[in-house]
C-alpha positions in Angstrom: 0.0 0.0 0.0 1.5 3.3 -1.1 1.6 6.2 1.4 2.5 9.5 -0.3 4.6 11.9 1.7 1.7 14.4 1.7 -0.3 11.9 3.9 2.5 11.1 6.4 5.2 12.6 8.6 7.9 10.9 6.6 10.3 12.7 4.3 9.5 10.6 1.2 6.8 8.4 -0.3 6.6 5.1 1.5 5.1 1.6 1.0 3.5 -0.5 3.7 4.2 -4.1 2.7 1.2 -5.7 4.4 1.8 -9.0 2.7 5.3 -9.3 4.2 4.4 -9.7 7.9 7.3 -10.6 10.2 7.6 -11.5 13.9 10.4 -9.8 15.8 12.0 -11.2 19.0 11.5 -9.0 22.0 15.3 -8.2 22.2 15.2 -6.9 18.6 12.1 -4.7 18.8 12.1 -1.5 17.0 12.5 1.3 19.6 12.4 4.4 17.4 9.4 5.1 15.1 10.1 6.5 11.7 6.4 7.5 11.2 3.0 6.1 11.1 0.1 5.4 8.8 -2.4 8.3 8.7 -5.6 7.7 10.7 -7.6 8.0 7.4 -5.8 4.9 6.0 -5.9 2.5 9.0 -9.0 0.7 7.7 -7.2 0.1 4.4 -4.1 -1.3 6.3 -6.4 -3.5 8.5 -8.0 -5.0 5.4 -4.7 -5.6 3.7 -3.3 -7.3 6.9 -6.4 -9.5 7.2 -6.0 -10.5 3.5 -2.2 -11.2 4.0 -3.0 -13.4 7.0 -5.6 -15.4 5.1 -8.4 -14.2 7.3 -10.6 -13.1 4.4 -11.1 -14.4 0.9 -9.5 -12.6 -2.1 
């Protein structure tokens, strides 16, 4: 899912790869945030994650 710089606090256009979900051990957790998905796009991210996890049909 493409997130243009105009919609986020990041310095350049970004892509949320909702089909490439990874688990991270607690000792390797990300401690600094680079940005976030705009509130207006969270439903779209949720839907993409449900699809990526096989919780909904294509």
